[in-house]
NUVO-187888 format. One record per residue (C-alpha): residue in one letter; x, y, z. Coordinates in steps of 0.001 Angstrom, whole numbers, padded with zeros to 6 digits, always signed. Layout:
AXYZ
...
This chain:
X+017227-033488-026165
X+019856-031312-027966
X+019771-027502-027417
X+020059-025565-030559
X+023410-023529-030700
X+024743-020112-033050
X+027940-018363-033171
X+026960-016068-035221
X+026621-013037-032799
X+028992-011005-030822
X+027981-010345-027604
X+029247-008323-024329
X+030087-009153-020885
X+027130-007950-019416
X+024648-009493-021954
X+026353-012765-021460
X+026074-012833-017569
X+022387-012281-017702
X+021995-015037-020056
X+023907-017600-018259
X+022138-016766-015102
X+018922-017727-016917
X+020123-021095-018487
X+021208-022553-015449
X+022427-021833-011976
X+025753-024014-013127
X+026354-022200-016125
X+028272-019216-014924
X+030883-021462-013081
X+031263-023570-016393
X+031748-020274-018275
X+034764-020130-015611
X+036084-022774-016526
X+036270-022232-019919
X+037484-019181-019461
X+040358-020453-017392
X+041345-022728-019852
X+041601-020368-022900
X+038719-021814-024795
X+037293-019725-026920
X+033507-019044-025603
X+031481-018140-029181
X+028553-020930-029187
X+025933-019936-026581
X+022904-022055-025534
X+019565-020700-026818
X+016919-019898-024140
X+013152-019085-024388
X+012279-016269-022657
X+008300-014633-021837
X+007642-012555-024698
X+008049-015356-027533
X+008348-019188-028249
X+011140-018876-030545
X+014702-019634-028838
X+017246-017026-028884
X+020467-015911-027788
X+019439-012319-026792
X+017351-011769-023461
X+016473-008384-024926
X+014393-008259-027512
X+011451-006003-029424
X+009835-005718-025896
X+011211-004789-022838
X+011442-008057-020593
X+012800-007790-016961
X+014481-010922-015127
X+014913-011296-011623
X+016631-013968-010131
X+016215-016459-007314
X+019298-014606-006158
X+018075-011669-006514
X+014721-011841-004586
X+016882-013243-001275
X+019762-010462-001562
X+017355-007219-001818
X+015439-008720+002033
X+012395-010391+000558
X+010776-013271+002162
X+008322-014114-000586
X+007831-013453-004231
X+004749-011791-004008
X+006487-009411-001491
X+009326-008837-004491
X+006984-008406-007332
X+005315-005519-005230
X+008405-003457-005922
X+008522-003873-009370
X+008054-000371-010646
X+005655-001157-013412
X+003347-002527-010592
X+000518-000257-008516
X+000416-000121-004943
X-003644+000439-005651
X-004544-003461-004718
X-007514-003961-002365
X-006217-007027-001411
X-003960-008464+001200
X-003115-008617+005226
X-003929-004557+005081
X-007512-005141+003772
X-008935-007499+006838
X-012275-006360+005988
X-011646-006832+002514
X-012952-009610-000186
X-009367-011306-000481
X-007377-010663+002563
X-005368-013915+002325
X-003964-013020-001425
X-001073-011143-003016
X-001606-010145-006766
X+000077-008144-009488
X-001444-005147-011137
X+000854-003980-013701
X+000190-000648-015324
X-002775-000212-012827
X-005077-001829-015139
X-006052-003950-012368
X-004773-007393-011501
X-006940-008977-013981
X-005277-007609-016841
X-001662-008771-016244
X-001379-012646-017058
X+000136-014617-014500
X+002242-017781-015337
X+004207-020808-013981
X+006687-022249-016453
X+004193-020374-019134
X+001778-022111-018202
X-002000-020514-016615
X-002032-021960-012829
X-005804-022263-010959
X-007538-019073-010795
X-007766-017897-006900
X-011283-018874-006154
X-012358-015860-004070
X-012923-013194-006681
X-010799-009808-005745
X-012710-007307-005287
X-015928-009311-005430
X-016152-009304-008829
X-012290-010138-010598
X-010814-013392-010851
X-007117-013179-010338
X-003728-015611-009533
X-002550-015805-005914
X+000892-015025-005905
X+001090-015562-002508
X+000459-019391-002810
X+003880-019614-004584
X+006514-020607-002095
X+010055-019355-002756
X+011888-022710-002888
X+010852-023597-006235
X+011802-020696-007673
X+014504-020247-009901
X+013931-016866-011534
X+010822-014440-012343
X+010255-013034-016344
X+008294-009868-016233
X+006930-008185-019623
X+005216-005333-020023
X+003049-004920-022937
X+000077-006292-025028
X+001084-010284-025174
X-002023-011841-026454
X-000608-013000-029835
X+001732-015399-027701
X-000377-016034-024458
X-004364-015564-025542
X-006383-013757-022703
X-005365-011213-020175
X-001693-010438-021238
X-002726-006884-021672
X-000573-005057-019096
X+001651-007562-019207
X+002859-011220-018619
X+004725-012636-015086
X+006425-015763-015834
X+007286-017424-013006
X+009979-020365-013787
X+010673-022821-011236
X+013662-024897-010586
X+015479-027534-012512
X+018457-029348-013273
X+019531-029140-009772
X+022166-030935-008358
X+022982-031790-004586
X+020874-030541-001204
X+020380-027611+000362
X+018758-026603+003257
X+017801-022702+004413
X+016470-021703+008146
X+015102-018622+008699
X+013995-016723+011481
X+012369-013305+012183
X+010752-010760+013736
X+009677-007266+014152
X+011115-004480+015891
X+007816-003251+017709
X+006674-006462+018386
X+004594-009454+016754
X+004811-011163+013815
X+007620-013730+014945
X+008216-015920+011310
X+009948-018901+010872
X+010846-020758+007511
X+012269-024067+006519
X+013201-024471+002848
X+014793-027880+001647
X+015928-028054-001997
X+017390-031394-003426
X+017839-032618-007235
X+020273-035792-008421
X+020780-037290-011767
X+021110-040433-013299
X+022851-041664-016676
X+018718-040577-018034
X+017118-039117-015532
X+017272-036018-013472
X+014783-035407-010111
X+014980-032128-008206
X+012309-031744-005132
X+011751-029285-002703
X+009952-028647+000544
X+008941-025665+002365
X+007279-024615+005682
X+006619-021171+006782
X+005291-019734+010093
X+004142-016375+011047
X+002649-014917+013820
X+000098-012398+013814
X+000756-008483+014006
X-002004-006806+016020
X-002792-003054+015532
X-002150-002570+019409
X+001476-003098+018866
X+001941-000420+017128
X+001822+002628+018932
X+000147+005112+016510
X-002745+002180+015543
X-003309+001326+018798
X-005168+004593+020035
X-006680+007229+017834
X-005311+009893+020233
X-002141+008357+019263
X-002438+009530+015664
X+000841+011805+014753
X-000995+015089+013575
X-001478+015598+017370
X-005617+016002+015827
X-008046+016158+018748
X-010722+013211+018509
X-013431+011928+020637
X-013996+008327+021025
X-016338+005796+018415
X-019597+005294+019682
X-019415+002292+021990
X-022973+002248+024226
X-025276+004509+022939
X-028670+004349+023025
X-029512+007714+021095
X-032778+009837+020817
X-034330+009698+017048
X-037026+011506+017450
X-036450+013761+020643
X-039126+012834+022509
X-039784+013117+026365
X-037733+015737+027308
X-034687+013898+025004
X-032330+015951+022560
X-032391+014538+019200
X-029280+012469+018555
X-028061+012610+022292
X-027451+009644+024175
X-030313+009221+026604
X-028624+006326+028875
X-025881+006397+030311
X-024164+004735+033271
X-020751+005223+034232
X-020116+002204+036445
X-021020+000276+032602
X-018210+002521+031054
X-015538+001434+033298
X-016510-001976+033672
X-016442-002405+029561
X-012998-000634+029507
X-015010+002569+027720
X-014064+006414+028004
X-017004+008709+029478
X-017187+011829+027256
X-019583+014498+026208
X-020119+016094+023107
X-022144+018625+021449
X-023295+016175+019099
X-023913+013149+021129
X-024504+014122+024953
X-022987+011665+027025
X-021803+008819+026400
X-019256+005569+026468
X-016942+005412+024013
X-013752+003954+022551
X-010364+004947+021416
X-008998+001425+020951
X-011738-000501+019729
X-009671-000843+016540
X-006243-001900+018176
X-007533-005536+018585
X-007751-005711+014544
X-004670-007358+012536
X-002646-005665+010342
X-000810-009241+009424
X-002749-012544+008987
X-001213-015374+011274
X-000218-017748+008764
X+000822-022087+008743
X+001814-022944+005123
X+003184-025686+003506
X+004145-026449+000142
X+006011-029537-001618
X+007237-029890-005206
X+008633-032550-007741
X+010449-031957-011147
X+011534-034839-012778
X+013161-035780-016887
X+013723-039025-018563
X+015612-039538-021672
X+013672-041945-023630
X+015946-041852-026547
X+018895-039113-027336
X+016399-037019-028969
X+013207-037259-026759
X+012478-036494-023153
X+010045-037169-020741
X+009191-034465-018107
X+006381-033973-015570
X+006513-031917-012142
X+003778-031509-009522
X+003097-028909-006926
X+001254-028695-003602
X+000826-025577-001426
X-001629-025460+001706
X-002444-022994+004043
X-004333-022180+007511
X-004545-018523+007799
X-006401-015782+010459
X-006816-012479+009843
X-008904-010627+012722
X-011633-007682+012805
X-010735-007673+016511
X-015051-006418+017406
X-017997-006988+016878
X-020724-004696+015956
X-024329-004559+017097
X-027166-001497+016044
X-030755-001387+015262
X-029431+000494+011936
X-028487-003062+010490
X-031231-004912+012357
X-033844-006686+010099
X-036096-007546+013008
X-036394-004048+013741
X-039400-003872+011072
X-042472-001796+010338
X-045947-003412+010455
X-045139-004105+006351
X-041675-005729+007104
X-040131-002509+006278
X-036311-002136+008177
X-037044+001004+010656
X-033441+001163+012150
X-034764+002411+015169
X-037905+001441+017529
X-040004+003127+019954
X-039134+002119+023691
X-042055+001945+025774
X-039912+003084+029080
X-038147+005839+027421
X-041005+007211+025483
X-038767+007889+022452
X-037955+006347+019207
X-034036+005127+019732
X-031152+003960+017764
X-028750+001087+019758
X-025234+000782+018800
X-023031-001358+020640
X-019241-002370+020453
X-018368-006060+021715
X-014699-005620+022909
X-011735-008610+022691
X-012069-008886+026074
X-016009-009859+026166
X-015428-012403+022974
X-012710-014129+024367
X-009453-012368+023217
X-008204-010803+020237
X-007970-013865+017898
X-012104-014393+018796
X-013369-012711+016149
X-011172-013979+013385
X-011547-015089+009644
X-010215-018440+009215
X-008861-018962+005885
X-008337-022843+004595
X-006941-023101+001661
X-004998-025242-001018
X-003942-025930-004085
X-001901-028285-006418
X-000932-028409-010080
X+000654-031476-012517
X+002282-031285-015661
X+003339-034064-017918
X+004904-033991-021340
X+007297-035414-023638
X+009845-033115-025859
X+012099-033883-028674
X+014105-032442-031494
X+013595-032992-035522
X+016307-033202-037384
X+018122-031557-035251
X+016299-028470-036659
X+013143-027805-034352
X+012567-028387-030837
X+008803-029890-030047
X+006986-029977-027002
X+003690-032045-025688
X+002287-031198-022214
X-000983-031960-020059
X-001448-029571-017054
X-004039-029744-014653
X-004509-027529-011444
X-007113-026953-008497
X-007571-024127-006192
X-009767-024917-003359
X-010631-022008-000355
X-012865-021732+002314
X-013746-018699+004507
X-014827-019209+007961
X-015521-016593+009534
X-017296-015017+012978
X-020864-013123+012663
X-023762-012367+015263
X-027263-014237+014683
X-029594-011324+014138
X-032641-012490+015914
X-030654-014075+019235
X-028924-010876+019401
X-032007-008959+019026
X-033828-011030+021509
X-031040-010774+023897
X-031431-006887+024491
X-034889-005998+023173
X-036645-008953+024104
X-040115-009598+023275
X-042041-007233+020439
X-044810-005059+022618
X-047073-003965+019777
X-046311-000679+017400
X-046414+002817+017594
X-047633+004185+014355
X-044707+002481+011768
X-041956+001605+014763
X-042235-001674+016618
X-042404-001022+020500
X-039399-002895+022605
X-038136-002202+026482
X-034336-001966+026643
X-033040-004662+028548
X-030911-002205+030755
X-029078-004872+032746
X-027995-006465+029558
X-027386-003676+028039
X-024903-001383+030584
X-022920-004975+031603
X-020536-006779+029680
X-021199-010420+027988
X-018722-013311+028258
X-017417-015353+025660
X-019889-017771+026673
X-022941-015443+026020
X-021289-014364+022750
X-021271-017815+021797
X-024793-017930+022359
X-025870-015443+019820
X-022862-015728+017082
X-021818-018154+014267
X-019703-018878+011809
X-020629-018384+008168
X-018469-020289+005840
X-018159-019386+001738
X-016527-022242-000087
X-014989-022020-003252
X-012846-023664-005829
X-011414-023589-009751
X-009699-025694-012058
X-007383-025355-015075
X-006577-027620-017588
X-004495-027149-020504
X-003344-029808-023622
X-000722-027729-025278
X+002066-028859-028506
X+004556-026258-029568
X+007367-026901-032171
X+010389-023819-032617
X+013296-023821-034710
X+014760-022205-037943
X+012963-023325-041057
X+015602-022113-043601
X+018483-019505-044198
X+017746-016344-045403
X+020838-013528-046783
X+020902-012299-043545
X+020182-014975-041488
X+017950-018054-040400
X+014158-017596-040513
X+013067-018550-036925
X+009725-020039-036450
X+007413-021153-033284
X+004036-022666-033374
X+001508-023656-030806
X-001776-025564-030340
X-003741-025321-027480
X-006814-026364-025593
X-008266-025309-022074
X-010950-025651-019904
X-011316-023436-017105
X-014221-024183-013951
X-015234-022036-011155
X-017678-022476-008341
X-018570-020531-005460
X-020851-021123-002586
X-021843-018545+000036
X-023334-019388+003588
X-027480-019974+002648
X-028507-017394+005203
X-026736-014458+004191
X-029001-014396+001135
X-030820-010709+001894
X-033838-011982-000085
X-034503-015308+002075
X-036929-014373+004866
X-035921-013459+007954
X-035528-016685+010775
X-033698-017267+013368
X-030970-018630+011308
X-030778-014894+009435
X-027590-013687+009927
X-026650-009691+011425
X-025440-007226+008759
X-023926-009449+006191
X-024913-009427+002468
X-024213-012463+000690
X-021715-012944-002445
X-024295-015225-004440
X-023299-018626-005688
X-021161-019095-008954
X-021167-022285-011400
X-019434-021790-014057
X-017174-023504-017417
X-015046-022014-019970
X-013271-024225-023305
X-010770-022518-025187
X-008988-023518-027947
X-006052-022008-029965
X-003660-021472-032738
X-000679-019026-033191
X+002122-018928-034883
X+005508-017202-034709
X+008521-015451-036799
X+011375-013951-036191
X+012638-012193-039268
X+016328-011419-040115
X+015958-008447-042844
X+019414-007386-042428
X+022382-008476-040068
X+021608-005902-038309
X+017949-005568-038422
X+015055-007958-037474
X+011472-008266-037511
X+009127-010317-035117
X+005670-011286-035835
X+002859-013213-034061
X-000543-014148-034645
X-002682-016113-032783
X-006873-017259-032928
X-008626-018027-029442
X-012164-019621-029882
X-014349-019708-027050
X-017119-022309-026421
X-018814-020850-022900
X-022094-018756-022783
X-020369-015381-023520
X-020871-013217-026598
X-016771-013910-027124
X-017379-016372-029643
X-013217-015727-031189
X-010518-013518-030971
X-007674-012839-033254
X-004663-011241-032025
X-001368-009821-033809
X+002115-008093-032633
X+005094-006868-034982
X+008669-006212-033137
X+011409-004547-034738
X+015082-004827-033523
X+017659-002635-034742
X+021561-002625-033855
X+023685-000012-035657
X+025994-000672-033590
X+027065-004112-031497
X+026416-002149-028036
X+023129-000417-029070
X+019967-001972-029899
X+016945+000368-031041
X+013034-001387-030823
X+009580-001184-031434
X+006738-003252-030852
X+002843-003312-031529
X+000634-005544-030454
X-003352-005920-030188
X-004705-007933-027120
X-008167-008938-025238
X-009208-009959-022157
X-012142-012487-021972
X-014694-011385-019253
X-013860-012997-015692
X-015815-015949-015235
X-017437-014492-012118
X-018819-011411-014303
X-020696-014151-016271
X-021744-016687-014465
X-022295-015133-010784
X-025901-015511-009656
X-025443-012640-007649
X-026224-011418-004407
X-029917-009441-004342
X-031380-007149-001808
X-034658-004715-002087
X-034349-000488-002631
X-036299+001868-004222
X-036264+002705-007764
X-038086+005265-009872
X-039002+003587-013017
X-037920+006210-015778
X-039423+004093-018416
X-043087+004158-017028
X-042853+007906-016130
X-041757+009330-019411
X-043737+007180-021590
X-046947+007291-019274
X-047365+003100-019738
X-047346+000546-017289
X-048193+000520-013850
X-051954+000625-014120
X-051827+004112-015768
X-054661+004983-018163
X-054096+004493-021830
X-052924+007924-022920
X-051275+009141-020157
X-048941+011758-020958
X-045187+011159-019592
X-043862+013253-017294
X-040141+014133-016455
X-037768+012798-014042
X-038703+015459-011209
X-042069+015395-011566
X-042196+011742-010841
X-039642+011464-007933
X-042184+012573-005514
X-043528+010642-002325
X-046488+008158-003273
X-045745+008351-006981
X-047014+005260-008923
X-043381+005169-010626
X-041304+005002-007093
X-041712+001322-005783
X-039288-001249-004501
X-037564-003654-006750
X-034859-006585-006484
X-031528-005343-007378
X-028731-007887-007443
X-025007-007763-008864
X-024987-010937-011360
X-023483-012099-013981
X-023871-011235-017410
X-023557-013584-020286
X-024109-011030-023173
X-020558-009614-022551
X-017919-009601-024567
X-014282-009714-025170
X-012299-006453-023684
X-009798-005616-026777
X-006454-004037-026260
X-003853-002534-028092
X+000025-001478-027080
X+002932+000595-028592
X+006448+000440-027523
X+009869+001920-028803
X+012965+002134-027022
X+016507+001082-026592
X+019080-001103-024672
X+022588+000681-024831
X+025510-001428-023826
X+027491+001820-022602
X+030945+000270-021760
X+031489-003111-020500
X+029270-004227-017442
X+027408-000997-018059
X+024247-000557-019760
X+021050+001898-019974
X+017407+001375-021415
X+014781+003299-021851
X+011164+002606-023464
X+008060+004101-024166
X+004602+002495-023566
X+001167+003291-024149
X-001692+000996-023714
X-005391+001784-025092
X-008286-000611-024048
X-011738-000763-025443
X-015074-002005-024400
X-013397-002807-021066
X-015851-003702-018587
X-017598-001254-016117
X-020533-001686-013676
X-023761-000118-014125
X-025528+001952-011170
X-029358+001469-011151
X-030157+004756-011933
X-027780+004846-015286
X-029404+001464-016139
X-033034+002551-015738
X-032386+006190-017510
X-030793+004527-020543
X-033386+001404-020834
X-035997+004718-021537
X-033818+006066-023662
X-033228+002547-025563
X-037383+002143-025483
X-038285+005427-026245
X-035409+006233-028744
X-034809+010123-027571
X-033384+011386-024309
X-035046+013442-021267
X-034685+016530-023513
X-036211+015385-026462
X-033190+014781-028399
X-032594+011293-030533
X-030711+008576-028861
X-027578+007439-030349
X-028511+003802-029832
X-031121+002573-031591
X-033481-000298-029954
X-032009-003546-031529
X-028190-002469-031145
X-025959-004507-029047
X-025684-001974-026351
X-029499-001637-025798
X-030306-005286-026232
X-027920-005817-023488
X-028523-003199-021514
X-032413-003747-021847
X-031639-007694-020881
X-030511-006704-017394
X-034142-005066-016510
X-037173-007821-016014
X-040292-006598-016101
X-043459-008254-014847
X-046358-008850-018032
X-049675-008970-016773
X-051980-006982-019025
X-054795-004983-017004
X-053665-004931-013656
X-051292-002256-011451
X-048381-004950-012541
X-048420-004925-015651
X-044815-003562-016752
X-043397-003168-013512
X-039803-003464-012653
X-039617-007027-010717
X-035481-007446-010668
X-032615-005296-012154
X-029214-006632-012673
X-026615-003997-011958
X-024108-006166-014034
X-021126-005061-015953
X-021188-004400-019694
X-018991-003448-022023
X-018323+000203-022272
X-015440+001818-020631
X-012194+002660-022172
X-009462+003241-020800
X-005548+004648-022161
X-002376+004650-020300
X+001362+005988-021568
X+004337+005742-019988
X+008139+005538-019688
X+010503+002486-018562
X+014061+003068-017501
X+016758+000742-015736
X+020888+001316-015390
X+022914-001422-014621
X+026861-001193-013857
X+029069-003464-012225
X+032841-002843-011404
X+035486-005316-010374
X+038172-003911-008356
X+041493-005375-007266
X+041713-004525-003537
X+038437-003643-002377
X+035726-006454-004200
X+032915-006072-006951
X+030550-003274-006849
X+026965-003210-008452
X+024282-000973-009231
X+020899-001678-010453
X+017985+001114-010887
X+014845+001002-012392
X+012174+003867-012664
X+008701+004134-014502
X+006587+007550-015050
X+003077+007362-015795
X+002619+010083-018651
X-000759+009673-019209
X-004124+007924-017405
X-006915+008591-019285
X-010414+006801-018434
X-013786+006608-020369
X-016655+005246-018466
X-019713+005019-021334
X-019143+006032-025056
X-021160+009867-024091
X-018733+010398-021620
X-015235+012296-022248
X-012289+010493-022805
X-009893+012381-019693
X-006616+012307-018078
X-006352+011959-014867
X-003136+012047-013866
X-002906+015079-012420
X-006598+015910-011483
X-007363+015376-007757
X-010678+013816-006650
X-010122+011104-008772
X-006378+009218-008809
X-004919+007432-006093
X-002071+006037-008010
X+001467+007057-008101
X+003102+008757-011100
X+006478+007670-010735
X+008136+004522-009082
X+011946+003696-008732
X+013422+000410-006983
X+016853+000359-006699
X+020064-002413-005476
X+023728-001109-004699
X+025973-004006-003854
X+029047-004924-002714
X+030940-008423-002431
X+034920-009526-002066
X+035815-012810-001142
X+033382-014111+001450
X+031433-011230+002387
X+028384-009288+000321
X+026442-006691+001422
X+023275-005157-000183
X+021186-002205+000105
X+017727-002445-001586
X+015247+000719-001905
X+012076+001674-003175
X+010489+005284-003891
X+006706+005469-004634
X+005863+008871-006002
X+004371+011720-004960
X+000059+010944-004258
X-002549+013180-003867
X-003432+014108+000065
X-007172+013153+001270
X-007960+016477+000888
X-007088+016399-002658
X-005478+019987-002505
X-001791+019225-002269
X+000348+016261-003347
X+002508+014378-000808
X+006133+013874-000867
X+007471+010501-002150
X+007678+007119+000131
X+010428+005083+000336
X+011699+001787+002298
X+015056+000174+002338
X+016154-003071+002698
X+019680-004054+004056
X+021378-007187+004200
X+024618-008834+005468
X+025859-011989+004170
X+029145-014329+004955
X+029765-017785+003268
X+031842-019137+006808
X+032549-023031+004462
X+032293-023623+001312
X+028625-025063+001890
X+027235-022598+005048
X+026313-019404+004412
X+024495-016978+006828
X+022539-013808+005962
X+021038-011202+007762
X+018357-008759+007016
X+017086-005357+008096
X+013475-004766+006324
X+012185-001078+006269
X+016069+000141+007360
X+014137+003572+008573
X+011375+002504+010065
X+009212+004458+007377
X+005464+003065+008176
X+003747+005579+006180
X+003162+008637+004236
X+002406+011191+006708
X-000848+013351+005629
X-002525+015545+007705
X-005896+016112+006446
X-006540+012151+006893
X-008626+012835+009786
X-010255+009509+010476
X-008043+006200+011639
X-005487+004942+010976
X-004947+007838+009757
X-002867+007255+006315
X-004163+005981+003155
X-002622+002592+002744
X-003170+001691-000797
X-000509+004592-001463
X+002715+002940-000131
X+002019+001326+003574
X+004093-000874+005852
X+002965-000426+009413
X+004810-003929+010058
X+008162-001204+010462
X+011509-002546+011025
X+012129-005726+011136
X+015022-008278+011104
X+015672-011908+009703
X+018630-014167+009894
X+019206-017529+006805
X+021485-019913+007216
X+021885-022202+004468
X+023667-025806+003832
X+024488-027124+000967
X+025872-030929+001190
């Protein structure tokens, strides 16, 4: 396939170097040869960079694009692509996932969250195509791409576009696009071995990468293999996390309630809320500490029960990759690639916990959980709480959740040229991601019976038992633990298949230059299937298989078909002014209210001088509802609700005709007919429509002198009809408003019953139809689902500075700086709320206002040194009364080329061992807020040796 050429634009040295790094790894060497031979390099290959399908010679366009090469990732000290992406200045630390989120929904995943809109609003692509999404929803409800599953061995570069790009790529490109470009045209073989460890213990790592490539007369082949092994790090291996008394602020703390039987009623001479069963020998045998406090009396507690949890997962992963091309003719080339990744990981919570407060077998005569029981021997209402330590379970890893994941992606296509003017490509792509989480949990009935034995009757509403003190005060063995424990398995898979045809080239010549053009036709099918362990369903009748204190995520089964057509134009208005236009139509075939979405963007590039680019852009974007938010069958439970409609209307529930309506305060009293238990669940809402975004951008790129450039860009993103979850209180209040047409104060409600808002909202409340009975109009089920209501708006400034200085004797120095500043962070949950800027308000905004990253490099002959730093701006403290100082982390790498084929790199990660921001107002374990910047792994070392042959 021939490349398009141009000789119409003068480029400076810095832009040319960046472009050649993007085109292919050997381009810089070829450029040096041309310069040495005195050949004038006037023709440059056009390339396609994220944000446009029109190939161009300019990396910089109307919207800012950041390009990070594999070499950048290596020299800045990152072991994975995911770790590097976390340091982007446009990214946020407020992502509730990863190894530190061991009790979260996705502790074995990494995400990108540009502009803090949420990871689902950043489109992640591999070679411009959508991979299969992570099957386990992020934060329970959102579908994301797991960037942890992208091995570094296959990465050539990462392109990051910030701002709306749905007119190019469709749904999800609201905050920006991250495109991971894999290696191609690789010639030769390379083996890289890396070994690392942490200074304070744990976390030993090993990585083997093999990359190879070869070419023939009409074909190319590139292949890669990667193996990673990472040992876990436990909190016990970090002094500040090993014991609550080691907190950095000298706070006097009491141990946790590890073995207590609390008086719930203060009967039989007991003091209410004090422990009434204490055995000093039991404390010692279990490794607990005896403590006496005014609130709890004398009890057995632990200062180190949290020390056994993991803060970095154990992980073993394998990945393979193959890419190839074959020239059928001079103008037609076939291509294909396949990638595979599998991982076995462990994340440990360390301990197990049981208590009567979450015990569904401690219940009243009507079946309601009571959280306490009447003890026949102690003659009091008792609440039990027991922590099982790792020594009882079988070690730190006995309470580990096991993650078994695998994903693969296959692409086949044909590309060619037409009349030496138009490049075209037709391709099909299919990806699948399989996931299984296997976690330990207690069997509710078995552990209940082990300590309490058979029920002896009732004392009023409370069941009567005799606590088995011998068992209560003795350590259990791993065998006993296994007798009342089980493994809970959740399984999920997702697929994505795409057929794509695109064409690009110059339509014809205009006075100021050629009219660039690109078009795309696309068809995509996505599926998702998630099945939770049936025993965790809270609406299921309790039996010997009931799981203690774990709510089901339910099941999700759904598919989505999407068809799209789009076009782009690059219009040269004058020799120094051009306009970019793009439009796209996406048609959805699923059960949602999306139907279709039309998006467009407009960009301007103005070059008043050869070294100055002024740019601006406006784009519309959209995000189709997460499939989890649409198809989830929901996790159900029962709770007490106030039926606002029956209360205010005086109808239903057997109320006599003509019963006057009442106020909420009048109805919200014990035993009122409108106050009763109903099933509540969080399920999908098929009436969700697309979220619609608009983004604005303006800035400049200034090549100040050779090898020195400065960029500054302003951005603003506005997202309407954002999905927001409803509380049952909000839902029932507004269901009544819709049905009655008035608010509680008698004023008219702004939405009519036939409005989309009221139709959507009332569909989430299911009522019984049983005329003439007390069940008529009774709420049977409430779906506290998501609806389109919220409004988000954020704005800010991005800046970067690059400089390279080559000396004759001292070598070459390079400086690369990036900075982002949030100017506004506005949010409105519902239409009747005020659009509020939370950027500087306490109690609401955990996100930082600024982020910076920088690299200072030096190289001479065979040596190279790089210092990388990242700075996360100030955040509110836990008391919300003062902002914490910025948090900074540095990586240092020293590299040496020993022979033309052998190179070694020694890296110190977190050079200053800055593990977290100190916040004396954060008085609970772990004594720091992990989502505003934290690295408790601390200083660590990594040695890499590579050999090319």
